[in-house]
N, C-alpha and C positions, 0 to 999 in steps of 0.2 A: 344350526347356529348362523346368525347373521354376521357377515364380515364387517369389521369396523372400517368406515370410509377413511381413506388417506387424505384427510383435510385438516387444516388448522386455520386460525385466523391471525391476521396481522393488522393491527389498528382497526379491528372490526371487519376487515375484508376477508372473506373465506377464500382460501387458495388450496389447490390440490397439489400434492407432492408425490414423487416417486420413492418407493422404499430405498433406503440407503442415502438419500439426499440429506444434506444439512439444512438448517433453517435458511442460511444465506443462499444456498443453491436453489432451494424451493422458491424463495422470494424473488430472486433475480429472474428465474424462469417464468414466474407469473407476472413479471413487469413491475415488481415492487423494489425500489432502490433502498439499500441499506448502506450507509457510509462505511468505507473500509479502505485500508492502505496496504496491510501485509497480506491480505487475501488475494490469491491468484488461482484461477480454476485449474491451472496446469500442475499445481503442486499441492502437497498435503498441507492443510491449514493448521496453524499453531496458535492463533489468537493473541499475537504479541502486541498489536497496536491498540487494541481495546476500543477502537472507534465503532466497531459493529456491535457493541454491547447493547442488548435489548433486555426486556423483562419477559420471562417465560413463566406464565402462571404466577406472576408476582415476584419472581426471583431473577436477579441479573445474571445473564449468560452471554457468552460470545457466540453470535449467530453463525460464525464461520466454522465452529467446531462442534456445536450441539446438533444432534440428529433431529430431523423433523419427525414428530410423532403425532398420531391422531389426537385431536382434541386440544392441542396446545393453544393457549390464548397469549398472543405475543403483542407487546407494545414496543414500537420503534420510534415513530415520528411524534415524540412528545416534547413539550418545552423543557422538561427536566433532563431527558436524555440528550437532547440537542445542546443544552447548556453545558453539560459535561463534555460533550464532544468538542465544543468550542474551546474549552479549557485545555483539553488534550492537544488540540491543534496549536493553540497559543504556546504551550510548553515545547512542542516540537519546533516551532519557528524560532523561539529564543534560545533553544539549546544548540542550534547549529547556525550555519551561515546561509540563511534563506532570505536573501534580499532580491525579490523577484525582478525589479527593473533591470538589474545587472546580470541576470542569469539567463543563459541561452536555452534553458529548458522551459522558460516562461511560456505558458500557453499549452505546453505538453506535460506539465507537472501535476501529478495527482494531489500532492499536498496543497499546492496553490489552488487547484480547482475545488478541493474540499473546503478550503478557507472561504472561498466565495459562496459555496453551497450552504455552509453553516453560518453565513453572514458574520464572519469574524472581521470586525472593523479595526481592531488594534491588537498588537501582541500582548498588551496588558502587563506582562512581566518584564523585568530587566533582561536585556540580552546577555548571554554568557560570553560571547565572542571567543569560542574555544580555539586553541591553537593546535589543530590536528594535522595540518599539512596537506599538501597536494603531491600526488605521485604521477609524474608525467614521463616516467622512464620507458614506458612501452611505446613502440613506434606508432601504434594506431589507436590506443585507448588511454585515457587518463582517469584518475579517480581523485575526487575532492572529498577527503574524509570528513571535512567540516559540514558537508551536506548530508551525510549518511544518517538515516533515521532508524537503523538497526532492524529493518523489516525482515532480513534474512533471505530475501528472494534470490540475491546473487549467490548466496551460499547453497541454497537448494538447487538452483539451476546448474551451477558448476558441478555439483556432486551428482545430481540425478539425471541431468540431460547431457551435459558435456563430458561427464566422467573424468573430471580433472581435479576437483577439490582445491581450487585455487583460493577460494575465500573461506574465512571462518570468523566466528565471533569470539572475542576474548574479553575478560574483565567482568566486573559486576557493577550494577548501579550506574552512577555517573562515569565510572571508568570503563564502561562497556564500549567496545569499538570493533570495527572490522579489521581483520589482519589478512595479509597476503602470504600464502604458503610458498615461500621460496627461501633459499639460503640467506639471501640478503634482505628479505622482507619487501623487495621491490617488485612492482608489476612487470618491469622489463625483463626480469629473470624467471618468468614463468612461460608456459606454453599457451597462454591465453591467445585466442584468435579473435579478430574483430567480428567474425561471424558467430561467435559463441552465444548461446542463449543467455549466459550470465551478463553479457554486455547490454542486452536489450530490455531486461526485466526491471531495472531500477525505476521506481515510481517517481523519483526526484532527480536532481541534477548531480548526483554523486558519481556515477559512472557514465562517461561520455566518449563517443567516438571523436577522434581528432579530424580536423579539416572538413567538417560538415556543419559546424556551428552556424546557426541562422540561415541554413540552406532554405528552410521554409520561413518566410517572413512572419513576424508577429502580426497577427490579424488573420492568418490563414492556418493556424495551428489547431490541434485536436479540440481544445476547450474554448476556442475563441468565439465560436458561433453557438455551441450548445453546451449547457452545463454538464457536469459529470453525472448527475442523476439521470440524464438522458443518454449520454454516451455509454454509460455502463450497462445499459439495457439493450444495446445494439448487439446483434449476434456475434460479431467479431471481437467485442469487448467483454461481454458477459461470459 
């Protein structure tokens, strides 16, 4: 019996994958970028942001959660899929406080970088201007709930790496929000440390270390010289 080759195609390009890899992992390893926000290789993927939606043999699937299988024909970089991704990005921008010129995460923000990558020229929709508040009660870390995109990475990092379960998601639909697990609901009443993994995984400007804002000047930040489609394929990013 002839073994089936562990290959699939992405936009017509044949790539080889390792058994157990997802489509996202196989693509990134082969140097093929797929837009994503909630995916982080250090944590179990859950497909919440939907930016990595591709078509697999004609059916829409989340590339970060679907296993790579021999013979899959995957479409990712198509006008239709990229148009949908732009709409998702536009919705994320207007649902929160994502005003890049005034944000210290500018240049280091994955949401902003994907906006550029997907050629998002306007927010299109009316801004919600949500009143979610800022928690600056912790001596070393602050959280701007208005910038949170509900990617759950801080929840996973605090639970699986830090072993503290400081963050959680609550609510449904537009009422979804990140909560802080302390008697007061304040970050200052937790045992969060500035060195915790949960502090560094936020892809946007929701969780920030204090007293280091603009330490790296705009123009010298992660995505200032290379787009996210290039940075995401570098060994320390992918």
